[in-house]
N, C-alpha and C positions, 0 to 999 in steps of 0.2 A: 504494500500500500504506500502511495506517495504521501509524504509530508512536505509542507512548504513554509517558508518564512515570508511575511509580507512587510514591506517598508512603504509607508505612504508617500505620496508625491509632495514635493515642495512647490511645484508649479503645475496647475491643473492642465495646462496645454501640452505638457511634455508627454510623448509616447511612453507607455509603460515598457519595462524590460522584463522578459522571462529569462531566467538564468539557469543553465543546466551544467552541472559540474562534471568533472572527469572521473575516470575509474578510481575506485577506492576512495571516493570523495563523499561529501555531504552538503547539505543545503546552505551552509555558511561559507563555503569555499569561494564562490563567485561574487559574493556581495562586495568585497573591496574593489574588484575590477568594475562592477556595475556602478558603484558610488563615484569612482573617479571618472568613468566614462560619461555618465549622465546623472549628476548629483541631484538634479531637480525632479527626476522621474520616479514614479512608483516602481517598485521591484517585487517580482514574485520569484523567489529562489527555491527551486524544487529539489527534493531528495529522490534519487533513483529508488526503484522498488525492488531491486535485486541486491541482496546482501552479499558482500565480498569480504575477504579476509581483512581488508583495511578500511572498509566503510560500505559504500553502496555504488551501484552502477544502474544504468537505465535499461540494459538488456544483457543477455547471456552470451558468452563465447564458448566455442568448442575448446577442448584441451590444447589444441595447437594454436589457439588465439584467433582462429577464423571467426568471423561474425556468424552467429546463428540467425540467419535471415528470417526463419519461421518465427522464432521467439521475438525478434525485433519487430516484425510486422504486427504481431499480436499485441504488442505493448504500445503501439502508436495511439490507438483509439482511447484506452484508459488515461493516458497522459494528456491527451487533447481535452478530455472531459474535465480533468483536474484544472487545467488552465482556464477553460471556459467558466467553470464554477467559481474559481478565484476572481476572475475579472468581474463576473456578475455580482458576487458577494461584496466586492469592494467598490462597486459603482464605476468601474473603468470602462469607458465606451470606445476609446481609441484602440485600434488594433495594435498589439504589442510588437516590439522587436525581440526576436528570439536570439539569445546569445549562448552559444554552446562551446565548451572546451573538450577536446578529445572524445571520450565516450559520449559526453553530452552534445558535442558537435555532430557526431554520427547520428544520434537520435534526432537532433534538430533537422538534419538533412533528410532523415527518414520521414519526418512529419511533413516536409515539403512535398513529398510524393503524393499524399492524399489530403493534407490538411493545410495547404499553403494559404488558402483564403483567410485563415485565422490570423495571419501575421502581416504586418506592413513591410517587413524586411527581416534579414537574417545575417548574423555574424557567426561564422564558423571558424574556430581556431583549432588547428591541427586535426582536421577531419579525415575520414575515409569515405569512400562510396559505401552507402549502407546496403545497397542491393545490386545484383548483377544487371538489372534493367533499370532504366531511368524513371522519372516521375510519370504517373498515370495520367496526369492532367497538365495542360499548358500552364506555365508559371507566369505568363502575362506581364513580363518586364519586372517581376519582383526583384528589388535590389538585394543582392547577396554579396557580402564581403567574405572572402575565403583567405585565410592566412596560414601559410606553412612555415616550418623551420627548415632551413637548408641542411642543418646538422642534426635533425630529429632521428634518433636511432630507433624510435618506435614506428617509423613509417618508411616505406620504400620510396625511392626517387620516382616522381611522377604520380604518386597517389592523389595529391591535391589537384594536380592538373587534370587528371582523369575525371574527378568529381566536378571541377569547374566546367569542363567541356560538356559533361552530361547535363548540367544545369543550364548551360547556355543553349544547348540543343532543345531543351524543353521550354525555352523562352525567357529564362531569368536574365536580369541585367547583372552580370557577375564581374566583380573586381577581384582579381587574384594577386596576392603578394607573397613572395618568398623572402623571408628574412634570414639574416646570417646568425641564426639562433638554433637552439635545440627544441625539445618538446614543451618545456614549461613556458607559460605566459610571462612576458617581460615588458619593460618600458616601451620597446619598439611596437609591440602589439597595441598598447594603449594609444600611442601616438597615431598609428595607422588607422585604428578604429575611430578615434576622435576626429581625425581629418576627414575620413570618409563620411562620417555622420554630418559634419558641418557642410560638406559639399552636396549632400543628398537632400532633395526637397522633402522627402518623407518626414524629416525631423524639424522642419522649419515652421510648422503651424500646429 
């Protein structure tokens, strides 16, 4: 079962953020990033429903670390309902920005496959392609920022580019950056995300 933390908005016009943590994480992990990225926005920071040795994840993997696509697909709808309920309960009418890191970024990309209309945009940090096939529905120029680390030992070269091209082919407006970093989020990620959000009309009203 998903748990989440809610942080009220300081500015009612700001788009809410939905924050999804990485493997072995929990709902507090992404809040500092979200606060620095959009301090005025409401934040819904969600805990994955799969218990792991170090915390939680949003879906299961096989023993060889491959994504269990069947499990991942089955978990999209329950998570979507948690997000819709949280938005409704807190009176948030603007479509949120989904921000995912690693395991959470894969889940966010999976949600774009069938639930993209729920979001105004997506920030995917260190993602992988969630499924062997692309989104089932056109993404209608949905703004997506995808950020890889060139020295990320948990990803293979080209993983992020493959997802970026898949999303572009589905109609998303994808901006893909490869930073001279590893797997963890750092200052460069925050700078890129903040600059992208300033340049994107989604966040200006």
